[in-house]
All heavy atoms as an XYZ file, in Angstrom:
910
protein
N     120.149     61.998    143.330
C     119.764     62.978    142.339
C     120.534     62.762    141.032
O     120.036     63.106    139.979
C     119.984     64.385    142.881
C     119.077     64.769    144.057
S     117.313     64.699    143.694
C     117.100     66.161    142.741
N     121.748     62.207    141.135
C     122.529     61.940    139.920
C     121.779     60.998    138.981
O     121.860     61.142    137.769
C     123.861     61.289    140.280
C     124.986     62.220    140.525
C     126.284     61.454    140.623
N     126.082     60.077    141.039
C     126.815     59.424    141.909
N     127.827     60.009    142.463
N     126.551     58.185    142.234
N     121.058     60.028    139.554
C     120.325     59.062    138.728
C     119.228     59.730    137.910
O     118.852     59.232    136.859
C     119.728     57.958    139.595
C     120.734     57.041    140.285
C     120.017     56.087    141.219
C     121.568     56.284    139.275
N     118.721     60.861    138.387
C     117.662     61.571    137.671
C     118.191     62.281    136.436
O     117.445     62.521    135.492
C     116.993     62.592    138.580
C     116.109     62.043    139.680
C     115.635     63.172    140.582
C     114.941     61.288    139.106
N     119.460     62.644    136.459
C     120.006     63.412    135.336
C     119.285     64.741    135.238
O     119.159     65.462    136.218
N     118.750     65.024    134.062
C     118.050     66.293    133.843
C     116.543     66.172    134.080
O     115.814     67.150    133.940
C     118.310     66.833    132.411
C     119.784     67.126    132.216
C     117.810     65.868    131.358
N     116.094     64.968    134.431
C     114.650     64.763    134.626
C     114.148     65.477    135.880
O     114.813     65.498    136.903
C     114.320     63.276    134.704
C     114.599     62.548    133.393
C     114.321     61.085    133.479
N     115.223     60.491    134.476
C     115.071     59.283    134.977
N     114.085     58.525    134.613
N     115.937     58.815    135.863
N     112.964     66.042    135.788
C     112.306     66.735    136.899
C     111.883     65.702    137.942
O     111.103     64.796    137.631
C     111.081     67.486    136.359
C     110.283     68.208    137.422
O     110.517     67.995    138.636
O     109.409     68.995    137.047
N     112.358     65.810    139.198
C     112.008     64.824    140.220
C     110.502     64.684    140.439
O     110.002     63.585    140.664
C     112.686     65.350    141.486
C     113.687     66.329    141.036
C     113.266     66.824    139.694
N     109.767     65.795    140.356
C     108.315     65.734    140.533
C     107.672     64.907    139.417
O     106.750     64.135    139.658
C     107.701     67.143    140.565
C     108.023     67.904    141.822
C     109.025     68.870    141.821
C     107.345     67.659    143.010
C     109.341     69.571    142.981
C     107.652     68.350    144.168
C     108.650     69.303    144.144
O     108.960     69.986    145.291
N     108.152     65.060    138.208
C     107.628     64.311    137.078
C     107.959     62.826    137.214
O     107.120     61.969    136.935
C     108.180     64.874    135.760
C     107.576     64.334    134.481
C     106.066     64.508    134.460
C     108.195     65.030    133.278
N     109.153     62.519    137.660
C     109.549     61.127    137.871
C     108.632     60.481    138.911
O     108.152     59.359    138.714
C     111.033     61.022    138.289
C     111.389     59.612    138.727
C     111.930     61.478    137.143
N     108.379     61.192    140.009
C     107.476     60.668    141.034
C     106.069     60.457    140.478
O     105.423     59.447    140.756
C     107.420     61.623    142.231
C     108.663     61.658    143.115
C     108.564     62.808    144.109
C     108.860     60.339    143.829
N     105.611     61.407    139.689
C     104.271     61.324    139.100
C     104.154     60.140    138.138
O     103.119     59.497    138.061
C     103.971     62.633    138.376
C     102.544     62.758    137.898
C     102.292     64.129    137.288
O     102.642     65.140    137.920
O     101.742     64.179    136.176
N     105.218     59.859    137.415
C     105.182     58.806    136.394
C     105.447     57.403    136.942
O     105.269     56.417    136.224
C     106.206     59.123    135.304
C     105.858     60.357    134.503
C     106.962     60.758    133.540
O     108.101     60.248    133.654
O     106.679     61.601    132.665
N     105.871     57.291    138.198
C     106.251     55.987    138.740
C     105.160     54.919    138.636
O     105.442     53.813    138.167
C     106.744     56.107    140.183
C     107.176     54.783    140.811
C     108.376     54.187    140.079
C     107.479     54.962    142.280
N     103.919     55.182    139.055
C     102.919     54.115    138.955
C     102.755     53.574    137.527
O     102.723     52.350    137.328
C     101.631     54.769    139.461
C     102.110     55.836    140.405
C     103.364     56.362    139.751
N     102.688     54.440    136.534
C     102.559     53.981    135.141
C     103.778     53.164    134.730
O     103.649     52.135    134.048
C     102.377     55.178    134.207
N     104.959     53.595    135.161
C     106.177     52.851    134.835
C     106.164     51.474    135.490
O     106.581     50.479    134.878
C     107.408     53.638    135.271
N     105.655     51.392    136.717
C     105.586     50.103    137.404
C     104.593     49.163    136.719
O     104.860     47.960    136.592
C     105.206     50.300    138.876
C     106.267     50.973    139.737
C     105.713     51.297    141.117
C     107.517     50.110    139.838
N     103.438     49.698    136.292
C     102.483     48.865    135.543
C     103.164     48.291    134.305
O     103.027     47.108    133.999
C     101.241     49.663    135.126
C     100.182     49.757    136.177
C      99.747     50.991    136.633
C      99.588     48.615    136.716
C      98.751     51.098    137.597
C      98.601     48.701    137.681
C      98.182     49.945    138.123
N     103.901     49.134    133.593
C     104.565     48.700    132.368
C     105.637     47.648    132.653
O     105.752     46.652    131.943
C     105.170     49.909    131.654
C     105.743     49.598    130.299
C     106.197     50.850    129.584
C     106.722     50.497    128.206
N     107.071     51.682    127.443
N     106.420     47.858    133.713
C     107.491     46.926    134.059
C     106.979     45.556    134.486
O     107.637     44.541    134.260
C     108.362     47.509    135.183
C     109.296     48.636    134.794
C     109.889     49.291    136.042
C     110.410     48.120    133.885
N     105.811     45.531    135.132
C     105.282     44.254    135.627
C     104.373     43.557    134.624
O     104.034     42.384    134.806
C     104.521     44.457    136.954
O     103.464     45.399    136.756
C     105.452     44.957    138.050
N     104.003     44.260    133.572
C     103.124     43.694    132.547
C     103.802     42.493    131.874
O     104.959     42.563    131.467
C     102.813     44.767    131.508
C     101.803     44.341    130.469
C     101.532     45.481    129.496
O     102.479     46.186    129.100
O     100.359     45.660    129.158
N     103.072     41.395    131.803
C     103.587     40.216    131.130
C     104.494     39.335    131.980
O     104.915     38.275    131.541
N     104.814     39.787    133.183
C     105.628     38.968    134.078
C     104.702     37.923    134.708
O     103.637     38.270    135.212
C     106.293     39.839    135.182
C     107.046     38.980    136.174
C     107.195     40.888    134.559
N     105.079     36.646    134.658
C     104.215     35.603    135.228
C     103.889     35.877    136.699
O     104.755     36.344    137.454
C     105.046     34.326    135.098
C     106.089     34.624    134.084
C     106.325     36.106    134.132
N     102.653     35.607    137.087
C     102.199     35.873    138.455
C     103.086     35.189    139.491
O     103.334     35.744    140.563
C     100.753     35.427    138.621
N     103.596     34.012    139.175
C     104.455     33.303    140.130
C     105.738     34.083    140.409
O     106.280     34.030    141.518
C     104.794     31.909    139.613
O     105.509     31.996    138.394
N     106.216     34.834    139.429
C     107.435     35.632    139.617
C     107.179     36.824    140.534
O     108.105     37.324    141.166
C     107.967     36.110    138.270
N     105.947     37.266    140.617
C     105.614     38.414    141.466
C     105.799     38.076    142.943
O     106.074     38.967    143.743
C     104.175     38.857    141.240
C     103.935     39.441    139.890
N     102.841     40.221    139.623
C     104.619     39.374    138.727
C     102.866     40.603    138.354
N     103.942     40.087    137.799
N     105.597     36.825    143.289
C     105.633     36.431    144.698
C     106.876     35.623    145.076
O     106.990     35.165    146.195
C     104.370     35.619    145.051
O     104.284     34.498    144.172
C     103.119     36.473    144.922
N     107.787     35.450    144.151
C     109.012     34.699    144.423
C     110.096     35.654    144.917
O     110.464     36.590    144.198
C     109.503     33.974    143.150
O     108.468     33.121    142.679
C     110.751     33.168    143.426
N     110.598     35.439    146.139
C     111.666     36.317    146.636
C     112.885     36.277    145.719
O     113.193     35.246    145.121
C     112.000     35.735    148.015
C     110.788     34.967    148.412
C     110.206     34.435    147.130
N     113.560     37.398    145.639
C     114.745     37.521    144.786
C     115.874     36.615    145.272
O     116.721     36.205    144.494
C     115.194     38.978    144.796
C     116.304     39.292    143.834
C     116.674     40.763    143.855
O     115.949     41.566    144.454
O     117.703     41.085    143.266
N     115.878     36.296    146.539
C     116.899     35.425    147.123
C     116.613     35.238    148.600
O     115.626     35.745    149.127
N     117.492     34.507    149.253
C     117.354     34.250    150.693
C     117.313     35.567    151.458
O     118.200     36.411    151.299
C     118.541     33.415    151.175
C     118.548     33.144    152.645
C     117.900     31.829    152.995
O     117.657     31.008    152.122
N     117.617     31.620    154.256
N     116.266     35.774    152.240
C     116.134     36.991    153.031
C     115.736     38.229    152.240
O     115.748     39.330    152.774
N     115.401     38.051    150.976
C     115.006     39.176    150.117
C     113.497     39.182    149.933
O     112.826     38.167    150.104
C     115.676     39.075    148.739
C     117.172     39.060    148.780
C     117.705     40.435    149.081
C     119.217     40.435    148.996
N     119.769     41.743    149.251
N     112.973     40.330    149.546
C     111.548     40.438    149.266
C     111.267     40.024    147.828
O     112.134     40.090    146.958
C     111.070     41.867    149.451
C     111.041     42.336    150.877
C     111.107     41.573    151.998
C     110.935     43.684    151.328
N     111.046     42.363    153.115
C     110.940     43.663    152.735
C     110.835     44.894    150.680
C     110.836     44.805    153.508
C     110.738     46.046    151.451
C     110.738     45.996    152.843
N     110.023     39.678    147.595
C     109.552     39.418    146.233
C     109.243     40.757    145.557
O     109.255     41.810    146.198
C     108.272     38.574    146.280
O     107.227     39.327    146.877
N     108.935     40.705    144.276
C     108.517     41.908    143.545
C     107.293     42.511    144.229
O     107.209     43.725    144.429
C     108.182     41.539    142.090
C     107.755     42.691    141.237
S     107.175     42.229    139.579
C     108.356     41.014    139.054
N     106.354     41.664    144.618
C     105.149     42.127    145.299
C     105.506     42.796    146.627
O     104.962     43.849    146.968
C     104.187     40.956    145.525
C     102.865     41.267    146.204
C     102.057     42.279    145.405
C     102.065     39.978    146.398
N     106.444     42.211    147.373
C     106.881     42.798    148.639
C     107.504     44.169    148.451
O     107.257     45.092    149.231
N     108.305     44.315    147.404
C     108.930     45.611    147.119
C     107.857     46.645    146.775
O     107.919     47.792    147.227
C     109.966     45.488    145.981
C     110.442     46.855    145.517
C     111.148     44.625    146.423
N     106.853     46.242    146.016
C     105.773     47.169    145.671
C     104.979     47.585    146.911
O     104.630     48.762    147.064
C     104.856     46.557    144.608
C     105.501     46.375    143.239
C     104.579     45.570    142.323
C     105.859     47.706    142.609
N     104.709     46.618    147.798
C     104.056     46.959    149.069
C     104.908     47.973    149.836
O     104.384     48.936    150.408
C     103.861     45.715    149.941
C     102.627     44.939    149.658
N     101.369     45.399    149.970
C     102.453     43.711    149.110
C     100.463     44.480    149.633
N     101.102     43.457    149.097
N     106.212     47.747    149.849
C     107.120     48.646    150.549
C     107.069     50.055    149.940
O     107.038     51.053    150.670
C     108.547     48.083    150.490
C     109.579     48.957    151.103
N     109.597     49.276    152.445
C     110.645     49.582    150.553
C     110.633     50.073    152.689
N     111.283     50.271    151.561
N     107.048     50.155    148.620
C     106.941     51.464    147.963
C     105.644     52.172    148.357
O     105.643     53.376    148.643
C     107.007     51.315    146.444
C     108.369     50.973    145.849
C     108.226     50.714    144.344
C     109.375     52.069    146.109
N     104.539     51.421    148.371
C     103.255     52.023    148.744
C     103.274     52.474    150.201
O     102.801     53.575    150.524
C     102.116     51.029    148.496
N     103.840     51.654    151.083
C     103.903     52.050    152.488
C     104.842     53.232    152.692
O     104.569     54.114    153.510
C     104.327     50.867    153.369
C     103.169     49.920    153.644
O     102.007     50.296    153.407
O     103.430     48.800    154.114
N     105.945     53.274    151.948
C     106.833     54.438    152.025
C     106.101     55.702    151.592
O     106.312     56.778    152.155
C     108.076     54.246    151.154
C     109.215     53.641    151.903
O     109.241     53.616    153.127
N     110.181     53.130    151.182
N     105.274     55.573    150.576
C     104.493     56.731    150.112
C     103.606     57.240    151.242
O     103.494     58.452    151.467
C     103.645     56.336    148.906
C     103.008     57.492    148.206
C     104.009     58.368    147.478
O     105.103     57.914    147.126
O     103.672     59.554    147.254
N     102.999     56.319    151.962
C     102.142     56.674    153.092
C     102.952     57.343    154.199
O     102.597     58.424    154.680
C     101.458     55.408    153.626
C     100.539     55.561    154.810
C      99.274     56.290    154.389
C     100.198     54.191    155.371
N     104.055     56.727    154.579
C     104.879     57.244    155.678
C     105.487     58.593    155.317
O     105.402     59.550    156.088
C     105.989     56.230    156.053
C     107.010     56.856    156.989
C     105.379     54.982    156.676
N     106.116     58.688    154.141
C     106.772     59.935    153.780
C     105.765     61.032    153.452
O     106.026     62.208    153.714
C     107.785     59.723    152.648
C     109.013     59.014    153.168
C     109.207     57.663    152.943
C     109.952     59.698    153.933
C     110.322     57.007    153.451
C     111.061     59.055    154.448
C     111.246     57.707    154.203
O     112.339     57.068    154.726
N     104.606     60.657    152.934
C     103.549     61.648    152.726
C     103.118     62.256    154.050
O     102.918     63.472    154.166
N     102.996     61.399    155.069
C     102.639     61.877    156.408
C     103.738     62.783    156.964
O     103.464     63.854    157.499
C     102.401     60.681    157.332
C     102.108     61.064    158.765
C     100.931     61.719    159.098
C     103.014     60.767    159.771
C     100.658     62.076    160.414
C     102.751     61.117    161.086
C     101.578     61.763    161.402
O     101.312     62.116    162.700
N     104.992     62.366    156.783
C     106.108     63.170    157.292
C     106.187     64.528    156.605
O     106.451     65.542    157.261
C     107.423     62.412    157.119
C     107.560     61.234    158.071
C     108.817     60.460    157.797
N     108.985     59.371    158.747
C     109.920     58.445    158.641
N     110.783     58.482    157.637
N     110.003     57.487    159.534
N     105.965     64.570    155.311
C     105.974     65.847    154.591
C     104.865     66.738    155.126
O     105.068     67.939    155.353
C     105.825     65.637    153.067
C     105.499     66.939    152.354
C     107.093     65.018    152.495
N     103.691     66.159    155.359
C     102.581     66.948    155.904
C     102.931     67.507    157.291
O     102.584     68.640    157.620
C     101.309     66.113    155.942
C     100.677     65.945    154.570
C      99.672     64.793    154.547
N      98.999     64.686    153.279
C      99.529     64.149    152.176
N     100.775     63.684    152.187
N      98.832     64.059    151.070
N     103.611     66.687    158.111
C     104.045     67.181    159.419
C     105.000     68.360    159.261
O     104.891     69.364    159.972
C     104.739     66.065    160.214
C     103.849     64.992    160.817
C     104.702     63.886    161.446
C     102.902     65.574    161.847
N     105.956     68.243    158.335
C     106.924     69.318    158.130
C     106.267     70.598    157.620
O     106.691     71.701    157.959
C     108.012     68.870    157.151
C     108.959     67.850    157.750
S     110.336     67.434    156.658
C     109.558     66.306    155.526
N     105.233     70.447    156.812
C     104.560     71.620    156.256
C     103.614     72.292    157.241
O     103.279     73.461    157.077
C     103.778     71.230    154.994
C     104.613     70.833    153.778
C     103.714     70.307    152.674
C     105.454     72.006    153.291
N     103.196     71.560    158.256
C     102.176     72.096    159.147
C     102.634     72.317    160.590
O     101.871     72.845    161.385
C     100.935     71.181    159.161
O     101.327     69.880    159.610
C     100.312     71.093    157.775
N     103.848     71.909    160.932
C     104.362     72.071    162.292
C     105.735     72.740    162.248
O     106.528     72.480    161.343
C     104.488     70.706    162.989
C     103.183     70.046    163.244
N     102.478     69.371    162.276
C     102.434     69.958    164.364
C     101.366     68.896    162.788
N     101.310     69.240    164.045
N     105.990     73.557    163.263
C     107.290     74.230    163.322
C     108.423     73.271    163.683
O     109.512     73.369    163.142
C     107.245     75.382    164.330
C     106.347     76.509    163.853
O     106.196     76.679    162.620
O     105.782     77.207    164.711
N     108.186     72.355    164.606
C     109.199     71.382    165.014
C     108.548     70.007    165.127
O     108.349     69.496    166.227
C     109.841     71.792    166.332
C     110.618     73.084    166.227
C     111.298     73.433    167.529
O     110.875     73.043    168.604
N     112.379     74.184    167.424
N     108.251     69.390    163.988
C     107.546     68.111    164.037
C     108.425     66.963    164.530
O     109.642     66.977    164.342
C     107.161     67.879    162.574
C     108.209     68.589    161.800
C     108.559     69.802    162.630
N     107.795     66.022    165.153
C     108.462     64.785    165.554
C     108.282     63.790    164.410
O     107.167     63.600    163.920
C     107.806     64.253    166.829
O     108.315     62.985    167.126
N     109.365     63.202    163.952
C     109.301     62.260    162.836
C     109.212     60.834    163.366
O     110.198     60.282    163.862
C     110.546     62.382    161.937
C     110.627     63.671    161.178
S     109.333     63.796    159.948
C     108.735     65.422    160.326
N     108.032     60.238    163.294
C     107.889     58.870    163.796
C     108.685     57.883    162.937
O     108.807     58.045    161.732
C     106.380     58.604    163.683
C     105.903     59.564    162.649
C     106.807     60.756    162.710
N     109.250     56.889    163.594
C     110.009     55.849    162.897
C     109.092     54.672    162.621
O     108.026     54.544    163.217
C     111.162     55.380    163.782
C     112.162     56.478    164.076
C     113.219     55.982    165.002
N     113.709     54.713    164.485
C     114.873     54.172    164.752
N     115.678     54.783    165.556
N     115.232     53.026    164.256
N     109.533     53.807    161.703
C     108.805     52.563    161.506
C     109.795     51.471    161.128
O     110.870     51.736    160.623
C     107.683     52.713    160.475
C     108.118     52.680    159.019
C     107.859     51.554    158.238
C     108.747     53.760    158.421
C     108.238     51.518    156.906
C     109.117     53.737    157.092
C     108.862     52.608    156.339
O     109.236     52.565    155.023
N     109.411     50.250    161.440
C     110.246     49.081    161.195
C     109.746     48.398    159.921
O     108.720     47.716    159.941
C     110.157     48.143    162.397
C     111.009     46.899    162.269
O     111.289     46.453    161.136
O     111.372     46.348    163.323
N     110.452     48.578    158.812
C     109.980     48.072    157.529
C     109.849     46.554    157.511
O     108.951     46.024    156.864
C     110.860     48.552    156.387
C     112.241     47.963    156.390
C     113.061     48.493    155.269
N     114.298     47.738    155.207
C     115.166     47.843    154.251
N     114.960     48.677    153.259
N     116.250     47.126    154.257
N     110.697     45.842    158.222
C     110.594     44.377    158.265
C     109.339     43.939    159.030
O     108.659     43.003    158.632
C     111.853     43.759    158.878
C     113.120     43.994    158.083
C     113.080     43.439    156.653
O     112.378     42.441    156.406
O     113.751     44.020    155.786
N     109.039     44.653    160.105
C     107.826     44.339    160.874
C     106.579     44.661    160.048
O     105.609     43.925    160.067
C     107.821     45.119    162.186
C     106.594     44.769    163.044
C     106.715     45.346    164.404
N     107.696     44.546    165.130
C     108.037     44.769    166.383
N     107.491     45.744    167.072
N     108.926     44.009    166.973
N     106.620     45.776    159.310
C     105.497     46.111    158.448
C     105.306     45.010    157.414
O     104.186     44.594    157.139
C     105.720     47.459    157.765
C     105.447     48.656    158.634
C     105.793     48.829    159.941
C     104.778     49.847    158.244
N     105.398     50.061    160.386
C     104.771     50.709    159.360
C     104.210     50.284    157.055
C     104.191     51.971    159.331
C     103.643     51.550    157.028
C     103.624     52.376    158.153
N     106.392     44.558    156.813
C     106.305     43.501    155.790
C     105.687     42.243    156.377
O     104.812     41.620    155.770
C     107.693     43.200    155.222
N     106.127     41.895    157.567
C     105.641     40.679    158.217
C     104.179     40.793    158.645
O     103.376     39.914    158.378
C     106.522     40.406    159.439
C     106.076     39.251    160.297
C     106.869     39.186    161.596
O     108.093     39.443    161.564
O     106.243     38.898    162.637
N     103.843     41.904    159.267
C     102.518     42.034    159.865
C     101.460     42.631    158.942
O     100.267     42.525    159.235
C     102.613     42.861    161.147
C     103.449     42.150    162.198
C     103.402     42.849    163.500
N     104.205     42.127    164.485
C     104.337     42.522    165.724
N     103.727     43.620    166.156
N     105.077     41.829    166.559
N     101.883     43.265    157.868
C     100.924     43.878    156.952
C     100.750     43.084    155.665
O     100.161     43.575    154.707
C     101.317     45.330    156.647
C     101.304     46.266    157.857
C     101.780     47.651    157.463
C      99.926     46.327    158.497
N     101.258     41.878    155.638
C     100.983     40.966    154.533
C     101.592     41.347    153.201
O     100.896     41.384    152.191
N     102.892     41.612    153.189
C     103.545     41.974    151.938
C     103.525     40.835    150.919
O     103.834     41.052    149.761
C     104.994     42.402    152.193
C     105.171     43.830    152.639
C     104.133     44.569    153.208
C     106.391     44.443    152.493
C     104.324     45.869    153.614
C     106.596     45.759    152.900
C     105.560     46.467    153.466
O     105.754     47.761    153.858
N     103.154     39.651    151.347
C     103.068     38.524    150.411
C     101.658     38.346    149.859
O     101.395     37.418    149.107
C     103.548     37.236    151.082
C     102.766     36.912    152.360
O     101.988     37.756    152.827
O     102.950     35.802    152.896
N     100.734     39.248    150.198
C      99.355     39.127    149.746
C      98.972     40.191    148.733
O      99.680     41.170    148.528
N      97.846     39.981    148.084
C      97.350     40.926    147.095
C      97.966     40.681    145.729
O      98.628     39.668    145.499
N      97.746     41.633    144.846
C      98.303     41.517    143.501
C      99.159     42.747    143.217
O      98.960     43.807    143.826
C      97.195     41.447    142.428
O      96.519     42.716    142.382
C      96.203     40.336    142.707
N     100.077     42.601    142.295
C     100.919     43.749    141.946
C     100.076     44.900    141.433
O     100.311     46.052    141.801
C     101.992     43.364    140.906
O     101.363     42.796    139.777
C     103.006     42.401    141.480
N      99.071     44.609    140.607
C      98.219     45.684    140.075
C      97.520     46.440    141.195
O      97.445     47.674    141.169
C      97.193     45.134    139.089
C      97.786     44.816    137.729
O      98.989     45.076    137.509
O      97.037     44.297    136.880
N      96.990     45.706    142.188
C      96.308     46.374    143.300
C      97.257     47.250    144.103
O      96.906     48.363    144.500
C      95.656     45.347    144.234
C      94.406     44.732    143.647
O      93.869     45.272    142.650
O      93.956     43.697    144.186
N      98.465     46.768    144.341
C      99.425     47.540    145.132
C      99.895     48.772    144.355
O     100.042     49.851    144.926
C     100.614     46.658    145.577
C     101.619     47.471    146.371
C     100.124     45.487    146.417
N     100.080     48.644    143.057
C     100.466     49.808    142.246
C      99.328     50.823    142.229
O      99.561     52.032    142.306
C     100.879     49.393    140.816
C     102.128     48.511    140.861
C     101.126     50.626    139.949
C     102.451     47.825    139.537
N      98.083     50.343    142.174
C      96.940     51.266    142.241
C      96.920     51.996    143.588
O      96.623     53.187    143.663
C      95.629     50.526    142.009
C      95.283     50.331    140.547
C      93.840     49.899    140.348
N      93.603     48.493    140.460
C      93.993     47.561    139.583
N      94.673     47.913    138.514
N      93.714     46.292    139.751
N      97.233     51.267    144.657
C      97.292     51.892    145.985
C      98.341     52.998    145.994
O      98.083     54.120    146.468
C      97.635     50.847    147.038
C      97.768     51.394    148.438
C      98.197     50.341    149.451
O      98.218     49.143    149.141
O      98.533     50.757    150.572
N      99.513     52.728    145.475
C     100.567     53.736    145.380
C     100.087     54.940    144.568
O     100.285     56.092    144.953
C     101.811     53.123    144.734
C     102.968     54.062    144.407
C     103.550     54.676    145.665
C     104.038     53.327    143.628
N      99.411     54.660    143.478
C      98.904     55.720    142.606
C      97.904     56.606    143.335
O      97.960     57.835    143.241
C      98.260     55.093    141.368
O      97.830     56.076    140.478
N      97.009     55.998    144.089
C      96.001     56.757    144.840
C      96.671     57.639    145.889
O      96.280     58.789    146.088
C      94.977     55.800    145.493
C      94.146     56.502    146.548
C      94.082     55.181    144.441
N      97.708     57.111    146.537
C      98.408     57.902    147.541
C      99.110     59.116    146.936
O      99.398     60.085    147.621
C      99.433     57.031    148.284
C      98.824     55.998    149.230
C      99.874     54.982    149.660
C      98.191     56.669    150.432
N      99.359     59.074    145.621
C     100.047     60.185    144.951
C      99.104     61.154    144.247
O      99.561     62.143    143.696
C     101.034     59.629    143.919
C     102.220     59.010    144.593
C     103.361     58.898    143.676
N     104.510     58.459    144.460
C     105.652     58.122    143.940
N     105.822     58.174    142.644
N     106.641     57.740    144.704
N      97.825     60.880    144.267
C      96.887     61.739    143.541
C      96.916     63.163    144.071
O      96.972     64.120    143.318
C      95.453     61.163    143.585
C      95.360     59.966    142.652
C      94.432     62.219    143.210
C      94.035     59.238    142.723
N      96.856     63.297    145.370
C      96.816     64.631    145.968
C      98.202     65.248    145.904
O      99.158     64.738    146.450
C      96.354     64.549    147.409
C      96.206     65.890    148.037
C      95.545     65.747    149.368
N      95.487     67.030    150.023
C      95.279     67.166    151.307
N      95.108     66.111    152.055
N      95.232     68.349    151.844
N      98.296     66.355    145.258
C      99.565     67.044    145.116
C      99.654     68.142    146.171
O      98.708     68.885    146.381
C      99.703     67.635    143.721
C      99.733     66.595    142.637
C     100.036     67.250    141.316
C     100.033     66.381    140.139
N      99.934     64.995    140.221
N     100.792     68.234    146.798
C     101.034     69.311    147.753
C     101.689     70.446    146.994
O     102.610     70.218    146.215
C     101.948     68.829    148.904
C     101.238     67.725    149.686
C     102.329     69.985    149.809
C     102.083     67.101    150.764
N     101.192     71.635    147.186
C     101.754     72.801    146.497
C     103.243     72.916    146.822
O     103.663     72.685    147.942
C     101.056     74.072    146.940
C      99.585     74.088    146.630
C      98.919     75.308    147.273
O      99.551     76.121    147.929
N      97.624     75.422    147.073
N     104.025     73.279    145.803
C     105.459     73.443    146.030
C     105.741     74.575    147.004
O     106.681     74.515    147.774
C     106.183     73.686    144.702
C     106.201     72.471    143.814
C     106.954     72.746    142.538
C     106.869     71.565    141.607
N     107.560     71.812    140.342
N     104.933     75.618    146.991
C     105.071     76.735    147.927
C     103.750     76.908    148.642
O     102.851     77.586    148.137
C     105.417     78.024    147.179
O     106.626     77.885    146.489
N     103.599     76.283    149.825
C     102.323     76.385    150.530
C     102.034     77.823    150.954
O     102.967     78.587    151.224
C     102.498     75.484    151.753
C     103.959     75.276    151.893
C     104.589     75.512    150.562
N     100.739     78.183    150.980
C     100.382     79.536    151.390
C     100.794     79.795    152.840
O     100.756     78.901    153.664
C      98.860     79.578    151.232
C      98.411     78.172    151.108
C      99.594     77.349    150.696
N     101.219     81.008    153.130
C     101.618     81.396    154.476
C     100.424     82.010    155.202
O      99.596     82.652    154.593
C     102.773     82.404    154.415
C     104.003     81.885    153.714
C     104.634     80.695    154.411
O     104.773     80.708    155.634
N     104.977     79.667    153.681
N     100.377     81.822    156.512
C      99.279     82.397    157.326
C      99.409     83.884    157.430
O     100.352     84.506    157.514
C      99.283     81.781    158.732
C      98.880     80.324    158.669
O      98.259     79.895    157.711
N      99.238     79.587    159.699
């Protein structure tokens, strides 16, 4: 939270896809798929990871909002990277995927039954 400073966390989350488009604009396509180092992910891999985290944490938030004692399923991020093709696609497509996963906003105070 310190990194946010005075910025609204909801606004930062909302602005992330546009910021990612801007950050990746003009970067050569070869740099998108080049790992940062030995055992590290590429820029494209990190973007896939962000999109998958959005999916996983979105699901977990929904469980917390709709169940009294939800079970939080775990996932293996390295296995997801390996088996879900983090080296495929384009950065623009993955950022669009992240953006679509964020379109639906959950009310800050859900209605009570």
